[in-house]
C-alpha positions as CSV (number, residue, x, y, z in Angstrom):
1,M,50.6,8.2,50.4
2,T,49.9,11.9,49.9
3,F,47.4,12.8,47.6
4,N,46.5,16.7,46.7
5,K,43.7,17.8,45.8
6,K,45.3,19.9,42.9
7,D,46.7,17.3,41.4
8,N,43.2,16.0,40.2
9,K,42.3,18.6,38.8
10,N,42.8,16.7,35.4
11,L,40.2,14.2,36.1
12,L,36.8,14.3,35.1
13,L,33.8,16.1,37.6
14,N,36.3,15.2,39.8
15,Q,36.1,11.1,40.5
16,V,38.2,10.1,42.6
17,S,39.5,11.6,45.9
18,I,41.2,11.3,49.5
19,D,39.2,11.1,52.7
20,G,40.3,11.9,55.7
21,S,42.2,8.8,56.2
22,N,44.0,9.4,53.0
23,N,42.1,6.6,51.3
24,V,40.9,7.0,47.3
25,R,37.4,7.7,47.1
26,I,35.0,7.1,44.1
27,N,32.6,10.1,44.1
28,E,31.1,9.6,40.9
29,V,29.3,6.2,39.9
30,V,31.4,4.3,37.8
31,P,29.5,1.8,34.5
32,T,31.0,-2.1,34.3
33,F,29.2,-5.5,33.8
34,S,29.3,-8.6,36.0
35,N,28.6,-12.5,34.3
36,D,27.2,-12.9,38.2
37,G,24.3,-11.2,37.5
38,E,21.5,-11.1,35.0
39,G,21.5,-6.7,34.5
40,I,24.7,-4.2,34.0
41,Q,26.0,-2.9,36.9
42,F,27.2,0.0,38.4
43,L,30.1,0.3,40.9
44,S,29.0,3.0,43.5
45,H,31.6,4.3,46.5
46,D,30.0,4.4,49.6
47,G,32.3,2.4,52.3
48,E,32.5,-0.8,50.2
49,V,31.9,-1.9,46.5
50,K,28.7,-2.4,45.8
51,W,26.9,-3.6,42.4
52,S,23.5,-3.1,41.7
53,S,21.0,-4.0,38.4
54,I,19.9,-1.6,36.1
55,Q,15.9,-3.0,35.2
56,G,14.2,-2.2,31.9
57,S,10.8,-1.0,31.8
58,Q,7.7,-2.7,31.1
59,S,8.4,-2.4,26.8
60,I,12.7,-2.4,27.7
61,I,14.4,-6.2,28.8
62,I,18.3,-5.2,29.8
63,T,20.1,-8.4,29.9
64,N,24.0,-8.8,29.9
65,S,25.3,-12.2,28.5
66,S,28.2,-14.4,30.0
67,T,30.7,-13.3,27.8
68,G,29.5,-9.1,29.0
69,D,27.4,-8.1,25.5
70,I,24.4,-5.8,26.0
71,Q,21.6,-7.0,25.3
72,I,18.4,-4.5,24.4
73,D,15.5,-6.5,23.8
74,V,12.2,-3.8,23.2
75,S,9.1,-5.9,21.5
76,I,5.9,-5.0,21.3
77,A,5.0,-8.8,22.3
78,N,6.1,-7.2,25.3
79,V,3.4,-4.8,25.8
80,G,-0.5,-4.4,25.9
81,D,-1.4,-2.0,23.1
82,P,1.7,0.1,21.6
83,F,-0.7,2.4,19.9
84,E,-2.4,3.3,23.2
85,G,-2.9,7.1,22.9
86,T,-2.6,7.1,18.8
87,Q,-4.6,6.7,15.9
88,M,-3.3,3.3,15.3
89,F,-4.7,0.2,16.9
90,F,-3.2,-3.2,17.5
91,R,-5.6,-6.3,17.7
92,D,-5.7,-9.6,17.3
93,G,-2.4,-8.9,14.4
94,Q,-4.8,-7.0,12.4
95,I,-3.6,-2.3,12.2
96,G,-6.3,-0.4,12.0
97,I,-5.7,3.4,11.4
98,N,-8.1,6.0,12.3
99,R,-10.4,3.1,13.6
100,Y,-10.2,-0.4,14.2
101,P,-9.6,-3.0,11.9
102,L,-13.3,-3.9,10.6
103,Y,-13.3,-7.1,10.1
104,S,-11.3,-10.0,8.8
105,Y,-8.7,-7.2,6.9
106,K,-5.3,-7.5,8.4
107,F,-4.0,-3.7,7.7
108,D,-7.7,-1.0,7.8
109,I,-7.2,2.9,7.0
110,G,-10.3,4.5,7.8
111,V,-10.8,7.4,5.0
112,S,-13.9,9.4,5.4
113,V,-17.2,9.4,3.0
114,N,-17.2,13.5,0.7
115,T,-13.9,13.7,0.9
116,R,-11.5,13.6,-1.2
117,T,-7.8,12.0,0.5
118,T,-5.2,9.9,-0.3
119,A,-5.1,7.1,1.9
120,I,-2.5,5.1,1.0
121,H,0.8,6.4,-1.0
122,I,4.0,4.2,-2.4
123,G,6.7,6.6,-4.1
124,D,8.4,10.3,-3.7
125,G,5.7,11.9,-2.1
126,L,4.9,13.3,-5.7
127,F,5.0,10.5,-8.1
128,G,3.8,7.6,-7.6
129,L,0.9,5.0,-6.9
130,S,-2.0,6.4,-4.9
131,L,-5.1,4.7,-3.4
132,G,-8.3,6.7,-1.9
133,N,-11.7,9.0,-2.2
134,A,-12.1,10.4,-5.6
135,T,-15.3,12.2,-4.8
136,D,-17.0,15.1,-2.5
137,E,-19.4,13.3,-2.5
138,G,-19.6,9.8,-0.9
139,F,-17.3,7.8,-1.9
140,L,-15.5,6.3,-5.2
141,P,-12.0,4.4,-5.2
142,Q,-9.4,6.1,-7.0
143,I,-6.6,4.2,-7.7
144,I,-3.8,6.8,-9.7
145,G,-0.7,6.0,-10.4
146,I,1.6,9.0,-11.7
147,G,4.4,9.2,-13.8
148,S,8.1,10.9,-13.2
149,D,8.5,11.9,-17.2
150,E,6.6,12.3,-20.2
151,N,8.4,8.9,-20.5
152,D,6.6,6.8,-18.1
153,A,3.1,5.7,-18.1
154,G,0.5,6.8,-15.9
155,L,-0.3,3.3,-14.5
156,Y,1.2,0.0,-15.7
157,F,-0.6,-3.9,-15.5
158,I,1.0,-6.8,-15.6
159,G,-0.3,-10.4,-15.4
160,K,3.0,-12.5,-15.7
161,V,2.1,-16.1,-16.0
162,I,3.8,-19.1,-16.7
163,E,5.6,-19.2,-20.0
164,G,4.5,-22.7,-21.8
165,T,1.3,-23.9,-19.8
166,D,-1.7,-23.4,-22.1
167,A,-4.6,-22.4,-20.2
168,S,-8.3,-20.3,-20.9
169,I,-8.0,-17.6,-17.8
170,P,-6.6,-14.2,-19.5
171,A,-3.2,-13.0,-17.7
172,I,-5.4,-9.7,-16.7
173,V,-8.7,-10.3,-15.8
174,F,-11.1,-7.4,-14.8
175,D,-14.1,-8.4,-13.0
176,A,-18.1,-6.7,-11.8
177,R,-19.3,-8.4,-9.5
178,N,-22.6,-6.7,-6.9
179,A,-22.3,-7.1,-3.3
180,K,-23.4,-10.5,-3.1
181,N,-20.8,-11.9,-5.5
182,E,-22.9,-12.2,-8.3
183,G,-22.6,-11.1,-12.2
184,V,-23.7,-7.0,-12.4
185,I,-26.9,-6.7,-14.0
186,N,-28.4,-3.2,-14.0
187,R,-25.4,-0.9,-14.8
188,P,-22.2,-1.2,-17.5
189,I,-19.4,-3.7,-16.5
190,W,-16.8,-2.2,-18.0
191,G,-16.0,1.5,-19.3
192,I,-12.9,3.5,-21.1
193,A,-12.6,7.7,-20.4
194,S,-10.4,10.7,-20.5
195,G,-10.5,13.1,-17.7
196,S,-14.1,11.9,-16.7
197,Y,-16.3,9.1,-15.1
198,T,-19.4,9.7,-17.3
199,D,-18.0,10.1,-20.7
200,Y,-16.5,6.9,-21.7
201,K,-14.8,6.6,-25.3
202,L,-15.3,2.3,-25.0
203,I,-17.9,0.7,-23.0
204,M,-18.9,-2.8,-22.6
205,N,-22.9,-3.0,-21.0
206,A,-24.1,-6.5,-18.6
207,E,-25.0,-7.8,-21.6
208,G,-20.9,-7.9,-23.1
209,N,-22.3,-5.5,-26.0
210,V,-18.9,-2.8,-27.2
211,G,-19.7,1.0,-27.7
212,I,-17.2,2.6,-29.4
213,G,-18.1,6.2,-29.6
214,T,-21.0,5.9,-28.2
215,A,-22.8,4.3,-25.7
216,A,-23.0,-0.2,-25.8
217,G,-26.8,-0.4,-28.0
218,I,-28.1,-4.1,-28.8
219,Y,-25.4,-5.0,-31.3
220,K,-22.2,-6.6,-30.1
221,L,-20.3,-4.1,-31.4
222,K,-21.4,-0.2,-32.1
223,V,-19.3,2.4,-33.7
224,G,-20.0,5.8,-33.6
225,G,-18.0,7.1,-36.7
226,S,-16.0,5.9,-39.1
227,I,-14.8,2.0,-39.9
228,K,-11.6,1.6,-41.0
229,T,-10.2,-2.2,-41.9
230,N,-8.4,-4.6,-44.5
231,N,-10.6,-6.9,-45.1
232,I,-14.6,-8.3,-43.6
233,I,-15.5,-10.9,-42.7
234,I,-18.8,-12.0,-42.8
235,D,-20.8,-15.2,-42.4
236,S,-23.4,-16.4,-44.4
237,S,-26.6,-15.9,-41.6
238,S,-30.0,-14.8,-43.0
239,E,-29.2,-11.3,-41.4
240,T,-26.0,-11.6,-43.2
241,I,-27.5,-12.4,-46.4
242,N,-30.6,-10.2,-46.2
243,L,-27.5,-7.4,-46.1
244,I,-26.2,-8.6,-49.1
245,N,-29.5,-8.7,-50.5
246,E,-30.1,-5.0,-50.2
247,I,-26.4,-3.9,-51.6
248,E,-27.4,-5.9,-54.4
249,N,-30.6,-4.7,-54.7
250,L,-28.5,-1.0,-54.4
251,R,-25.9,-1.9,-57.5
252,Q,-28.8,-2.9,-59.5
253,R,-30.4,0.6,-59.0
254,I,-27.3,2.8,-59.3
255,K,-27.2,0.7,-62.7
256,T,-30.4,2.0,-64.0
257,L,-30.1,5.1,-63.1
258,E,-26.7,5.5,-65.1
259,E,-27.4,3.7,-68.3
260,K,-30.6,6.8,-68.7
C-alpha cells in the first residue's frame, strides 16, 4: 500500500505514519483497556504491540473491573496522615485544628485566650450561629445567634420531648457546676443581661434566690421596682401574720387621724 504523509494532515499530531517498509506505525501512546490485567493499559508502537499498567500513588489506587470500568480509590485509610504539614491533625479517629486533639474530644479546635475569635460558624458568613471567645482578657465562651432580619430571633432553643409522657425533668435544662461536677456555691448560677455580662436584669444566686432588676438578696424573690399583679395569695405563716397585723395597725391609725 502507499501512504503519503500529506494525506495524514487531518490526523491529530500525525499519530499514524508509514515507515520505510511501508508499515503503518502508531507514533503516539494510545490508552485502551484490557481485561487481562488489573490496571489501565497503554498501547505503544515500538516494533510490537505492548501493554503497560498505570500505577496509582500511595493514596490513589487505579484498577479496571472485568467489565472494563475504571475504578479509582482515594482513601484516607490508605495513608498515614493526610493532614501532614498543615494545622489540621488526624489521630486515632480524632480531628484537631491548630493543635492535636486533646483528651477524648473527637473534634477539637484550638482558640487562643486574650483574643476575640470565632472558632465555628454555621451560616452564610454573616448570619447564623457562631461559637468562640468573647473577650480580650482570658477566655469567655460565647454563643451568638444572628437572625437575618427583624422577624428572626437572635438565638432559638427548643427542647423536644415525647408527647404524652409525664416526667419531672424540664424540657430545657440550664445546669451550672464547678470543675469537680459539683454545684456552684460561690457565684450566681444564672442571669439575663442586655448588652452586658455585668449588669443583670434577672439573676439567680447559688441559694436559688432570684433578683429582678436588682441583685438577689436573702429573700427568695427580690424586686428592684414596682410589682403589678391581679392577685396575691399569702399563706398563714408567722411572718405573714405579722405583716397582716402591721397593715391592720396602719389602717386603724389612718382612720383615727381622719376622725380628728
